[in-house]
N, CA, C and O atoms as a GROMACS GRO file, in nm:
protein
  604
    1UNK      N    1   7.602   8.843   9.871
    1UNK     CA    2   7.655   8.972   9.865
    1UNK      C    3   7.612   9.041   9.962
    1UNK      O    4   7.491   9.061   9.972
    2UNK      N    5   7.708   9.096  10.064
    2UNK     CA    6   7.647   9.203  10.172
    2UNK      C    7   7.569   9.327  10.075
    2UNK      O    8   7.631   9.383   9.985
    3UNK      N    9   7.463   9.351  10.099
    3UNK     CA   10   7.362   9.416  10.017
    3UNK      C   11   7.372   9.574  10.051
    3UNK      O   12   7.281   9.645  10.010
    4UNK      N   13   7.469   9.626  10.118
    4UNK     CA   14   7.520   9.742  10.157
    4UNK      C   15   7.591   9.835  10.041
    4UNK      O   16   7.696   9.786   9.998
    5UNK      N   17   7.563   9.925  10.000
    5UNK     CA   18   7.620  10.005   9.857
    5UNK      C   19   7.675  10.144   9.932
    5UNK      O   20   7.626  10.207  10.026
    6UNK      N   21   7.806  10.168   9.849
    6UNK     CA   22   7.824  10.313   9.899
    6UNK      C   23   7.872  10.384   9.748
    6UNK      O   24   7.956  10.341   9.668
    7UNK      N   25   7.789  10.504   9.739
    7UNK     CA   26   7.795  10.555   9.591
    7UNK      C   27   7.890  10.668   9.623
    7UNK      O   28   7.870  10.729   9.728
    8UNK      N   29   8.004  10.706   9.537
    8UNK     CA   30   8.092  10.826   9.588
    8UNK      C   31   8.092  10.913   9.446
    8UNK      O   32   8.156  10.865   9.353
    9UNK      N   33   8.043  11.005   9.432
    9UNK     CA   34   8.012  11.083   9.372
    9UNK      C   35   7.979  11.267   9.390
    9UNK      O   36   7.882  11.306   9.455
   10UNK      N   37   8.065  11.351   9.329
   10UNK     CA   38   8.067  11.467   9.373
   10UNK      C   39   7.926  11.559   9.322
   10UNK      O   40   7.885  11.672   9.353
   11UNK      N   41   7.881  11.469   9.242
   11UNK     CA   42   7.737  11.491   9.170
   11UNK      C   43   7.596  11.473   9.279
   11UNK      O   44   7.570  11.357   9.310
   12UNK      N   45   7.532  11.554   9.320
   12UNK     CA   46   7.399  11.484   9.390
   12UNK      C   47   7.326  11.439   9.310
   12UNK      O   48   7.287  11.330   9.352
   13UNK      N   49   7.272  11.469   9.189
   13UNK     CA   50   7.200  11.427   9.113
   13UNK      C   51   7.217  11.277   9.088
   13UNK      O   52   7.123  11.198   9.103
   14UNK      N   53   7.368  11.232   9.040
   14UNK     CA   54   7.397  11.107   9.003
   14UNK      C   55   7.347  11.014   9.109
   14UNK      O   56   7.269  10.920   9.094
   15UNK      N   57   7.415  11.063   9.240
   15UNK     CA   58   7.408  10.979   9.369
   15UNK      C   59   7.267  10.924   9.369
   15UNK      O   60   7.237  10.808   9.344
   16UNK      N   61   7.162  11.045   9.410
   16UNK     CA   62   7.048  11.022   9.384
   16UNK      C   63   6.993  10.934   9.294
   16UNK      O   64   6.926  10.842   9.341
   17UNK      N   65   7.011  10.944   9.144
   17UNK     CA   66   6.982  10.856   9.050
   17UNK      C   67   7.004  10.694   9.072
   17UNK      O   68   6.931  10.601   9.038
   18UNK      N   69   7.119  10.693   9.135
   18UNK     CA   70   7.179  10.562   9.152
   18UNK      C   71   7.143  10.479   9.268
   18UNK      O   72   7.160  10.358   9.286
   19UNK      N   73   7.075  10.594   9.364
   19UNK     CA   74   7.025  10.528   9.494
   19UNK      C   75   6.891  10.504   9.488
   19UNK      O   76   6.858  10.408   9.557
   20UNK      N   77   6.798  10.560   9.426
   20UNK     CA   78   6.636  10.524   9.347
   20UNK      C   79   6.719  10.400   9.284
   20UNK      O   80   6.728  10.313   9.370
   21UNK      N   81   6.773  10.366   9.183
   21UNK     CA   82   6.772  10.287   9.093
   21UNK      C   83   6.794  10.154   9.200
   21UNK      O   84   6.701  10.073   9.206
   22UNK      N   85   6.909  10.132   9.278
   22UNK     CA   86   6.946  10.026   9.330
   22UNK      C   87   6.854  10.026   9.518
   22UNK      O   88   6.879   9.935   9.597
   23UNK      N   89   6.776  10.119   9.550
   23UNK     CA   90   6.693  10.081   9.650
   23UNK      C   91   6.601   9.998   9.625
   23UNK      O   92   6.563   9.911   9.704
   24UNK      N   93   6.549  10.021   9.496
   24UNK     CA   94   6.424   9.956   9.431
   24UNK      C   95   6.411   9.808   9.409
   24UNK      O   96   6.312   9.736   9.402
   25UNK      N   97   6.584   9.772   9.398
   25UNK     CA   98   6.618   9.653   9.416
   25UNK      C   99   6.647   9.572   9.572
   25UNK      O  100   6.683   9.454   9.583
   26UNK      N  101   6.628   9.639   9.652
   26UNK     CA  102   6.604   9.618   9.791
   26UNK      C  103   6.773   9.642   9.863
   26UNK      O  104   6.809   9.596   9.971
   27UNK      N  105   6.860   9.729   9.765
   27UNK     CA  106   7.002   9.748   9.849
   27UNK      C  107   7.010   9.828   9.922
   27UNK      O  108   6.932   9.917   9.886
   28UNK      N  109   7.070   9.862  10.027
   28UNK     CA  110   7.082   9.960  10.100
   28UNK      C  111   7.211  10.063  10.093
   28UNK      O  112   7.330  10.046  10.120
   29UNK      N  113   7.144  10.164  10.050
   29UNK     CA  114   7.224  10.267   9.972
   29UNK      C  115   7.310  10.381  10.064
   29UNK      O  116   7.235  10.442  10.140
   30UNK      N  117   7.434  10.417  10.069
   30UNK     CA  118   7.484  10.461  10.132
   30UNK      C  119   7.589  10.607  10.044
   30UNK      O  120   7.662  10.580   9.948
   31UNK      N  121   7.576  10.733  10.092
   31UNK     CA  122   7.636  10.808   9.988
   31UNK      C  123   7.757  10.887  10.040
   31UNK      O  124   7.775  10.904  10.160
   32UNK      N  125   7.857  10.944   9.924
   32UNK     CA  126   7.975  11.022   9.978
   32UNK      C  127   8.010  11.110   9.896
   32UNK      O  128   8.032  11.067   9.782
   33UNK      N  129   8.028  11.249   9.916
   33UNK     CA  130   8.040  11.344   9.817
   33UNK      C  131   8.149  11.355   9.774
   33UNK      O  132   8.169  11.421   9.672
   34UNK      N  133   8.235  11.302   9.830
   34UNK     CA  134   8.414  11.318   9.823
   34UNK      C  135   8.465  11.188   9.844
   34UNK      O  136   8.381  11.099   9.859
   35UNK      N  137   8.600  11.156   9.849
   35UNK     CA  138   8.681  11.065   9.848
   35UNK      C  139   8.701  11.031  10.007
   35UNK      O  140   8.680  10.927  10.069
   36UNK      N  141   8.743  11.142  10.043
   36UNK     CA  142   8.762  11.165  10.193
   36UNK      C  143   8.656  11.146  10.278
   36UNK      O  144   8.673  11.120  10.397
   37UNK      N  145   8.544  11.157  10.226
   37UNK     CA  146   8.399  11.134  10.333
   37UNK      C  147   8.394  10.938  10.298
   37UNK      O  148   8.356  10.855  10.381
   38UNK      N  149   8.448  10.906  10.145
   38UNK     CA  150   8.427  10.763  10.157
   38UNK      C  151   8.521  10.691  10.230
   38UNK      O  152   8.492  10.593  10.297
   39UNK      N  153   8.632  10.736  10.218
   39UNK     CA  154   8.712  10.666  10.334
   39UNK      C  155   8.683  10.658  10.480
   39UNK      O  156   8.699  10.551  10.539
   40UNK      N  157   8.636  10.780  10.551
   40UNK     CA  158   8.577  10.749  10.663
   40UNK      C  159   8.446  10.666  10.683
   40UNK      O  160   8.397  10.636  10.792
   41UNK      N  161   8.392  10.629  10.543
   41UNK     CA  162   8.272  10.560  10.581
   41UNK      C  163   8.318  10.414  10.583
   41UNK      O  164   8.286  10.328  10.665
   42UNK      N  165   8.407  10.401  10.465
   42UNK     CA  166   8.482  10.250  10.460
   42UNK      C  167   8.550  10.172  10.602
   42UNK      O  168   8.565  10.054  10.632
   43UNK      N  169   8.578  10.289  10.665
   43UNK     CA  170   8.657  10.270  10.804
   43UNK      C  171   8.574  10.218  10.897
   43UNK      O  172   8.608  10.120  10.963
   44UNK      N  173   8.444  10.286  10.914
   44UNK     CA  174   8.317  10.266  10.989
   44UNK      C  175   8.262  10.150  10.952
   44UNK      O  176   8.250  10.073  11.047
   45UNK      N  177   8.214  10.098  10.822
   45UNK     CA  178   8.150  10.000  10.799
   45UNK      C  179   8.211   9.920  10.678
   45UNK      O  180   8.314   9.948  10.616
   46UNK      N  181   8.128   9.819  10.659
   46UNK     CA  182   8.181   9.732  10.543
   46UNK      C  183   8.071   9.722  10.464
   46UNK      O  184   7.960   9.693  10.510
   47UNK      N  185   8.097   9.748  10.324
   47UNK     CA  186   7.993   9.772  10.195
   47UNK      C  187   8.030   9.619  10.117
   47UNK      O  188   8.140   9.564  10.125
   48UNK      N  189   7.902   9.562  10.033
   48UNK     CA  190   7.936   9.484   9.942
   48UNK      C  191   7.992   9.529   9.787
   48UNK      O  192   8.043   9.452   9.706
   49UNK      N  193   7.970   9.672   9.770
   49UNK     CA  194   7.994   9.727   9.654
   49UNK      C  195   7.988   9.876   9.684
   49UNK      O  196   7.901   9.944   9.740
   50UNK      N  197   8.137   9.916   9.618
   50UNK     CA  198   8.180  10.064   9.598
   50UNK      C  199   8.123  10.131   9.460
   50UNK      O  200   8.198  10.101   9.366
   51UNK      N  201   8.048  10.186   9.432
   51UNK     CA  202   8.058  10.294   9.273
   51UNK      C  203   8.121  10.414   9.325
   51UNK      O  204   8.079  10.490   9.413
   52UNK      N  205   8.253  10.421   9.242
   52UNK     CA  206   8.325  10.564   9.268
   52UNK      C  207   8.302  10.632   9.115
   52UNK      O  208   8.293  10.563   9.014
   53UNK      N  209   8.295  10.783   9.114
   53UNK     CA  210   8.312  10.868   9.022
   53UNK      C  211   8.457  10.869   9.006
   53UNK      O  212   8.532  10.884   9.103
   54UNK      N  213   8.507  10.851   8.865
   54UNK     CA  214   8.645  10.885   8.860
   54UNK      C  215   8.684  11.006   8.848
   54UNK      O  216   8.802  11.023   8.880
   55UNK      N  217   8.597  11.147   8.795
   55UNK     CA  218   8.669  11.239   8.847
   55UNK      C  219   8.583  11.324   8.922
   55UNK      O  220   8.466  11.348   8.892
   56UNK      N  221   8.654  11.376   9.036
   56UNK     CA  222   8.566  11.411   9.174
   56UNK      C  223   8.697  11.546   9.205
   56UNK      O  224   8.817  11.534   9.181
   57UNK      N  225   8.652  11.626   9.242
   57UNK     CA  226   8.758  11.760   9.342
   57UNK      C  227   8.859  11.671   9.428
   57UNK      O  228   8.827  11.560   9.470
   58UNK      N  229   8.981  11.729   9.450
   58UNK     CA  230   9.039  11.670   9.526
   58UNK      C  231   9.113  11.491   9.476
   58UNK      O  232   9.183  11.469   9.377
   59UNK      N  233   9.075  11.408   9.562
   59UNK     CA  234   9.103  11.244   9.563
   59UNK      C  235   9.032  11.226   9.427
   59UNK      O  236   8.910  11.229   9.446
   60UNK      N  237   9.066  11.206   9.290
   60UNK     CA  238   8.952  11.121   9.213
   60UNK      C  239   8.958  10.981   9.266
   60UNK      O  240   9.011  10.930   9.365
   61UNK      N  241   8.876  10.931   9.158
   61UNK     CA  242   8.797  10.773   9.195
   61UNK      C  243   8.920  10.677   9.198
   61UNK      O  244   8.930  10.604   9.296
   62UNK      N  245   9.024  10.669   9.086
   62UNK     CA  246   9.147  10.593   9.080
   62UNK      C  247   9.243  10.614   9.216
   62UNK      O  248   9.319  10.531   9.266
   63UNK      N  249   9.224  10.717   9.248
   63UNK     CA  250   9.360  10.746   9.382
   63UNK      C  251   9.260  10.684   9.504
   63UNK      O  252   9.310  10.617   9.595
   64UNK      N  253   9.120  10.712   9.500
   64UNK     CA  254   9.064  10.661   9.622
   64UNK      C  255   9.085  10.502   9.623
   64UNK      O  256   9.120  10.448   9.728
   65UNK      N  257   9.064  10.434   9.515
   65UNK     CA  258   9.078  10.308   9.455
   65UNK      C  259   9.208  10.257   9.540
   65UNK      O  260   9.209  10.174   9.631
   66UNK      N  261   9.309  10.324   9.488
   66UNK     CA  262   9.455  10.308   9.508
   66UNK      C  263   9.463  10.312   9.675
   66UNK      O  264   9.524  10.228   9.740
   67UNK      N  265   9.398  10.414   9.726
   67UNK     CA  266   9.422  10.403   9.895
   67UNK      C  267   9.331  10.333   9.946
   67UNK      O  268   9.343  10.319  10.067
   68UNK      N  269   9.211  10.264   9.881
   68UNK     CA  270   9.143  10.173   9.974
   68UNK      C  271   9.222  10.027   9.949
   68UNK      O  272   9.226   9.948  10.043
   69UNK      N  273   9.278   9.997   9.835
   69UNK     CA  274   9.340   9.897   9.851
   69UNK      C  275   9.496   9.904   9.935
   69UNK      O  276   9.526   9.805  10.002
   70UNK      N  277   9.572   9.996   9.931
   70UNK     CA  278   9.670  10.018  10.028
   70UNK      C  279   9.622   9.991  10.159
   70UNK      O  280   9.698   9.922  10.228
   71UNK      N  281   9.520  10.027  10.208
   71UNK     CA  282   9.455  10.043  10.348
   71UNK      C  283   9.416   9.920  10.377
   71UNK      O  284   9.402   9.896  10.497
   72UNK      N  285   9.387   9.803  10.274
   72UNK     CA  286   9.344   9.676  10.297
   72UNK      C  287   9.180   9.672  10.305
   72UNK      O  288   9.109   9.589  10.361
   73UNK      N  289   9.142   9.798  10.226
   73UNK     CA  290   8.969   9.768  10.183
   73UNK      C  291   8.951   9.682  10.071
   73UNK      O  292   8.996   9.730   9.967
   74UNK      N  293   8.901   9.572  10.059
   74UNK     CA  294   8.905   9.477   9.935
   74UNK      C  295   8.797   9.490   9.871
   74UNK      O  296   8.792   9.431   9.763
   75UNK      N  297   8.647   9.589   9.926
   75UNK     CA  298   8.549   9.597   9.866
   75UNK      C  299   8.546   9.606   9.715
   75UNK      O  300   8.612   9.684   9.647
   76UNK      N  301   8.464   9.520   9.673
   76UNK     CA  302   8.424   9.517   9.534
   76UNK      C  303   8.388   9.628   9.467
   76UNK      O  304   8.288   9.680   9.517
   77UNK      N  305   8.455   9.717   9.319
   77UNK     CA  306   8.454   9.839   9.303
   77UNK      C  307   8.434   9.847   9.176
   77UNK      O  308   8.505   9.784   9.096
   78UNK      N  309   8.318   9.938   9.134
   78UNK     CA  310   8.293  10.029   8.981
   78UNK      C  311   8.333  10.115   9.006
   78UNK      O  312   8.336  10.169   9.117
   79UNK      N  313   8.393  10.166   8.862
   79UNK     CA  314   8.473  10.289   8.850
   79UNK      C  315   8.368  10.353   8.716
   79UNK      O  316   8.321  10.276   8.633
   80UNK      N  317   8.348  10.475   8.714
   80UNK     CA  318   8.193  10.519   8.665
   80UNK      C  319   8.285  10.675   8.604
   80UNK      O  320   8.359  10.748   8.670
   81UNK      N  321   8.249  10.686   8.473
   81UNK     CA  322   8.316  10.802   8.435
   81UNK      C  323   8.240  10.876   8.319
   81UNK      O  324   8.150  10.814   8.262
   82UNK      N  325   8.269  11.002   8.279
   82UNK     CA  326   8.197  11.058   8.183
   82UNK      C  327   8.304  11.067   8.061
   82UNK      O  328   8.276  11.118   7.953
   83UNK      N  329   8.408  11.019   8.090
   83UNK     CA  330   8.550  11.009   7.959
   83UNK      C  331   8.611  10.887   7.972
   83UNK      O  332   8.698  10.854   8.053
   84UNK      N  333   8.560  10.827   7.889
   84UNK     CA  334   8.600  10.685   7.841
   84UNK      C  335   8.747  10.686   7.797
   84UNK      O  336   8.776  10.746   7.693
   85UNK      N  337   8.853  10.616   7.876
   85UNK     CA  338   9.002  10.630   7.852
   85UNK      C  339   9.047  10.518   7.878
   85UNK      O  340   9.034  10.479   7.994
   86UNK      N  341   9.118  10.425   7.773
   86UNK     CA  342   9.164  10.328   7.805
   86UNK      C  343   9.274  10.298   7.924
   86UNK      O  344   9.273  10.205   8.004
   87UNK      N  345   9.385  10.422   7.907
   87UNK     CA  346   9.475  10.394   7.994
   87UNK      C  347   9.416  10.394   8.154
   87UNK      O  348   9.465  10.322   8.241
   88UNK      N  349   9.306  10.483   8.179
   88UNK     CA  350   9.262  10.492   8.307
   88UNK      C  351   9.159  10.385   8.336
   88UNK      O  352   9.126  10.357   8.452
   89UNK      N  353   9.108  10.325   8.227
   89UNK     CA  354   9.035  10.180   8.270
   89UNK      C  355   9.126  10.068   8.288
   89UNK      O  356   9.086   9.974   8.356
   90UNK      N  357   9.258  10.063   8.230
   90UNK     CA  358   9.354   9.966   8.260
   90UNK      C  359   9.409   9.968   8.401
   90UNK      O  360   9.433   9.869   8.471
   91UNK      N  361   9.428  10.120   8.439
   91UNK     CA  362   9.459  10.145   8.568
   91UNK      C  363   9.381  10.071   8.689
   91UNK      O  364   9.424  10.004   8.783
   92UNK      N  365   9.228  10.114   8.644
   92UNK     CA  366   9.121  10.060   8.737
   92UNK      C  367   9.111   9.918   8.744
   92UNK      O  368   9.089   9.868   8.855
   93UNK      N  369   9.126   9.834   8.630
   93UNK     CA  370   9.140   9.709   8.629
   93UNK      C  371   9.263   9.631   8.724
   93UNK      O  372   9.245   9.527   8.788
   94UNK      N  373   9.378   9.702   8.717
   94UNK     CA  374   9.493   9.667   8.795
   94UNK      C  375   9.486   9.710   8.914
   94UNK      O  376   9.583   9.672   8.979
   95UNK      N  377   9.414   9.772   8.972
   95UNK     CA  378   9.350   9.814   9.125
   95UNK      C  379   9.270   9.728   9.144
   95UNK      O  380   9.248   9.719   9.265
   96UNK      N  381   9.214   9.659   9.089
   96UNK     CA  382   9.127   9.535   9.107
   96UNK      C  383   8.968   9.585   9.100
   96UNK      O  384   8.881   9.538   9.173
   97UNK      N  385   8.941   9.696   8.993
   97UNK     CA  386   8.784   9.735   8.987
   97UNK      C  387   8.719   9.600   8.914
   97UNK      O  388   8.770   9.510   8.846
   98UNK      N  389   8.614   9.620   8.950
   98UNK     CA  390   8.494   9.505   8.884
   98UNK      C  391   8.506   9.558   8.725
   98UNK      O  392   8.560   9.502   8.630
   99UNK      N  393   8.449   9.664   8.732
   99UNK     CA  394   8.441   9.737   8.584
   99UNK      C  395   8.454   9.860   8.552
   99UNK      O  396   8.447   9.924   8.657
  100UNK      N  397   8.470   9.928   8.464
  100UNK     CA  398   8.487  10.062   8.396
  100UNK      C  399   8.377  10.123   8.339
  100UNK      O  400   8.368  10.096   8.219
  101UNK      N  401   8.303  10.185   8.376
  101UNK     CA  402   8.145  10.200   8.288
  101UNK      C  403   8.149  10.363   8.256
  101UNK      O  404   8.194  10.448   8.333
  102UNK      N  405   8.095  10.386   8.134
  102UNK     CA  406   8.070  10.509   8.098
  102UNK      C  407   7.930  10.597   8.142
  102UNK      O  408   7.821  10.544   8.121
  103UNK      N  409   7.936  10.713   8.195
  103UNK     CA  410   7.811  10.770   8.214
  103UNK      C  411   7.765  10.816   8.055
  103UNK      O  412   7.840  10.840   7.960
  104UNK      N  413   7.592  10.819   8.063
  104UNK     CA  414   7.532  10.826   8.187
  104UNK      C  415   7.496  10.656   8.162
  104UNK      O  416   7.471  10.585   8.064
  105UNK      N  417   7.508  10.639   8.303
  105UNK     CA  418   7.444  10.469   8.322
  105UNK      C  419   7.261  10.459   8.290
  105UNK      O  420   7.164  10.532   8.312
  106UNK      N  421   7.279  10.359   8.245
  106UNK     CA  422   7.108  10.355   8.235
  106UNK      C  423   7.038  10.256   8.351
  106UNK      O  424   7.077  10.140   8.369
  107UNK      N  425   6.963  10.299   8.404
  107UNK     CA  426   6.953  10.215   8.499
  107UNK      C  427   6.929  10.057   8.522
  107UNK      O  428   6.950   9.988   8.622
  108UNK      N  429   6.878  10.024   8.394
  108UNK     CA  430   6.873   9.874   8.394
  108UNK      C  431   7.017   9.828   8.383
  108UNK      O  432   7.047   9.732   8.454
  109UNK      N  433   7.124   9.888   8.292
  109UNK     CA  434   7.261   9.832   8.279
  109UNK      C  435   7.318   9.825   8.432
  109UNK      O  436   7.392   9.730   8.458
  110UNK      N  437   7.284   9.931   8.548
  110UNK     CA  438   7.330   9.936   8.672
  110UNK      C  439   7.264   9.851   8.761
  110UNK      O  440   7.304   9.841   8.877
  111UNK      N  441   7.165   9.787   8.719
  111UNK     CA  442   7.061   9.692   8.836
  111UNK      C  443   7.144   9.554   8.789
  111UNK      O  444   7.181   9.474   8.875
  112UNK      N  445   7.173   9.531   8.636
  112UNK     CA  446   7.237   9.417   8.578
  112UNK      C  447   7.378   9.422   8.618
  112UNK      O  448   7.426   9.311   8.638
  113UNK      N  449   7.427   9.483   8.629
  113UNK     CA  450   7.591   9.483   8.653
  113UNK      C  451   7.589   9.456   8.849
  113UNK      O  452   7.659   9.364   8.893
  114UNK      N  453   7.523   9.525   8.927
  114UNK     CA  454   7.508   9.510   9.054
  114UNK      C  455   7.453   9.358   9.055
  114UNK      O  456   7.520   9.294   9.136
  115UNK      N  457   7.393   9.309   9.017
  115UNK     CA  458   7.327   9.163   9.032
  115UNK      C  459   7.418   9.062   8.988
  115UNK      O  460   7.414   8.946   9.029
  116UNK      N  461   7.515   9.111   8.888
  116UNK     CA  462   7.617   9.020   8.850
  116UNK      C  463   7.699   8.983   8.944
  116UNK      O  464   7.735   8.867   8.961
  117UNK      N  465   7.740   9.091   9.019
  117UNK     CA  466   7.848   9.096   9.134
  117UNK      C  467   7.871   9.008   9.221
  117UNK      O  468   7.983   9.000   9.270
  118UNK      N  469   7.782   8.933   9.256
  118UNK     CA  470   7.821   8.809   9.367
  118UNK      C  471   7.856   8.672   9.287
  118UNK      O  472   7.897   8.570   9.343
  119UNK      N  473   7.838   8.681   9.171
  119UNK     CA  474   7.863   8.558   9.057
  119UNK      C  475   8.030   8.569   9.044
  119UNK      O  476   8.104   8.471   9.040
  120UNK      N  477   8.072   8.703   9.040
  120UNK     CA  478   8.207   8.727   9.014
  120UNK      C  479   8.289   8.718   9.117
  120UNK      O  480   8.411   8.719   9.097
  121UNK      N  481   8.222   8.706   9.275
  121UNK     CA  482   8.317   8.691   9.386
  121UNK      C  483   8.304   8.576   9.468
  121UNK      O  484   8.360   8.563   9.577
  122UNK      N  485   8.209   8.468   9.396
  122UNK     CA  486   8.205   8.315   9.472
  122UNK      C  487   8.292   8.227   9.369
  122UNK      O  488   8.277   8.198   9.250
  123UNK      N  489   8.411   8.189   9.489
  123UNK     CA  490   8.522   8.102   9.388
  123UNK      C  491   8.468   7.970   9.394
  123UNK      O  492   8.425   7.920   9.498
  124UNK      N  493   8.470   7.908   9.275
  124UNK     CA  494   8.435   7.806   9.229
  124UNK      C  495   8.519   7.746   9.161
  124UNK      O  496   8.604   7.806   9.096
  125UNK      N  497   8.510   7.602   9.165
  125UNK     CA  498   8.621   7.516   9.076
  125UNK      C  499   8.568   7.536   8.947
  125UNK      O  500   8.446   7.527   8.931
  126UNK      N  501   8.653   7.565   8.837
  126UNK     CA  502   8.608   7.619   8.675
  126UNK      C  503   8.602   7.465   8.632
  126UNK      O  504   8.574   7.438   8.515
  127UNK      N  505   8.626   7.375   8.713
  127UNK     CA  506   8.630   7.254   8.608
  127UNK      C  507   8.507   7.161   8.654
  127UNK      O  508   8.501   7.047   8.608
  128UNK      N  509   8.395   7.214   8.756
  128UNK     CA  510   8.311   7.181   8.760
  128UNK      C  511   8.186   7.230   8.681
  128UNK      O  512   8.072   7.211   8.724
  129UNK      N  513   8.206   7.281   8.588
  129UNK     CA  514   8.147   7.312   8.450
  129UNK      C  515   8.231   7.352   8.366
  129UNK      O  516   8.298   7.449   8.399
  130UNK      N  517   8.251   7.301   8.254
  130UNK     CA  518   8.321   7.311   8.141
  130UNK      C  519   8.261   7.387   8.055
  130UNK      O  520   8.270   7.343   7.940
  131UNK      N  521   8.197   7.494   8.066
  131UNK     CA  522   8.131   7.565   7.930
  131UNK      C  523   8.182   7.713   7.947
  131UNK      O  524   8.217   7.771   8.050
  132UNK      N  525   8.178   7.757   7.820
  132UNK     CA  526   8.207   7.899   7.779
  132UNK      C  527   8.186   7.959   7.903
  132UNK      O  528   8.290   7.961   7.968
  133UNK      N  529   8.096   8.005   7.957
  133UNK     CA  530   8.018   8.081   8.056
  133UNK      C  531   8.114   8.043   8.173
  133UNK      O  532   8.190   8.130   8.215
  134UNK      N  533   8.116   7.938   8.219
  134UNK     CA  534   8.181   7.918   8.314
  134UNK      C  535   8.340   7.959   8.306
  134UNK      O  536   8.401   7.995   8.407
  135UNK      N  537   8.400   7.952   8.178
  135UNK     CA  538   8.554   8.000   8.217
  135UNK      C  539   8.519   8.161   8.214
  135UNK      O  540   8.588   8.238   8.281
  136UNK      N  541   8.430   8.200   8.149
  136UNK     CA  542   8.433   8.374   8.140
  136UNK      C  543   8.432   8.421   8.302
  136UNK      O  544   8.508   8.495   8.364
  137UNK      N  545   8.326   8.357   8.338
  137UNK     CA  546   8.302   8.390   8.505
  137UNK      C  547   8.416   8.377   8.579
  137UNK      O  548   8.457   8.468   8.651
  138UNK      N  549   8.492   8.233   8.563
  138UNK     CA  550   8.628   8.216   8.625
  138UNK      C  551   8.738   8.334   8.592
  138UNK      O  552   8.806   8.376   8.685
  139UNK      N  553   8.752   8.381   8.474
  139UNK     CA  554   8.814   8.494   8.436
  139UNK      C  555   8.751   8.599   8.503
  139UNK      O  556   8.855   8.567   8.561
  140UNK      N  557   8.700   8.677   8.548
  140UNK     CA  558   8.630   8.743   8.581
  140UNK      C  559   8.647   8.758   8.728
  140UNK      O  560   8.669   8.866   8.784
  141UNK      N  561   8.634   8.630   8.791
  141UNK     CA  562   8.651   8.626   8.944
  141UNK      C  563   8.815   8.670   8.946
  141UNK      O  564   8.845   8.770   9.011
  142UNK      N  565   8.910   8.603   8.882
  142UNK     CA  566   9.068   8.620   8.886
  142UNK      C  567   9.087   8.747   8.858
  142UNK      O  568   9.158   8.812   8.935
  143UNK      N  569   9.034   8.802   8.755
  143UNK     CA  570   9.062   8.966   8.750
  143UNK      C  571   8.990   9.052   8.892
  143UNK      O  572   9.047   9.136   8.963
  144UNK      N  573   8.851   9.000   8.904
  144UNK     CA  574   8.819   9.088   9.041
  144UNK      C  575   8.908   9.036   9.169
  144UNK      O  576   8.903   9.113   9.265
  145UNK      N  577   8.975   8.938   9.184
  145UNK     CA  578   9.029   8.920   9.329
  145UNK      C  579   9.159   8.920   9.324
  145UNK      O  580   9.230   8.891   9.421
  146UNK      N  581   9.212   8.964   9.181
  146UNK     CA  582   9.344   8.996   9.183
  146UNK      C  583   9.418   8.858   9.216
  146UNK      O  584   9.501   8.849   9.306
  147UNK      N  585   9.382   8.762   9.143
  147UNK     CA  586   9.459   8.600   9.179
  147UNK      C  587   9.521   8.570   9.045
  147UNK      O  588   9.470   8.502   8.956
  148UNK      N  589   9.617   8.620   9.043
  148UNK     CA  590   9.716   8.582   8.922
  148UNK      C  591   9.785   8.470   8.942
  148UNK      O  592   9.864   8.479   9.036
  149UNK      N  593   9.783   8.343   8.874
  149UNK     CA  594   9.883   8.256   8.895
  149UNK      C  595   9.944   8.226   8.770
  149UNK      O  596   9.882   8.210   8.665
  150UNK      N  597  10.101   8.216   8.787
  150UNK     CA  598  10.164   8.219   8.699
  150UNK      C  599  10.174   8.040   8.676
  150UNK      O  600  10.204   7.953   8.758
  151UNK      N  601  10.138   8.031   8.541
  151UNK     CA  602  10.175   7.858   8.527
  151UNK      C  603  10.296   7.833   8.448
  151UNK      O  604  10.334   7.717   8.430
   0.00000   0.00000   0.00000
């Protein structure tokens, strides 16, 4: 995985907490305080992961994710919110978000989720390992890559 991560959140302390957590794991962390600034950064460079706050002034995280997908930006994305809500979670997943997480994020949880992301984006033959975990990983990959085949 590209080890460059973009954190998009209007709260400075949240960006700082995520930055400290991820830089200690060797990730190169970039920040944007708004969706508009994030779009500028996405157009200027590539990232292995984006972590988007759902509620921000102006364009929210779901609108940003939709705009990313509309403009061909396929960066794996986590949506983080203080307000858990099933309709928003469903919309985030339909837009290709990897996960929809509730604040506050415990640093260990953030580290584990970020470490799991490469596994979700390496396309493997599900028949190569016929275990329950292999099928779960294949399902996550299909969801994250929006690879829905009709049988």
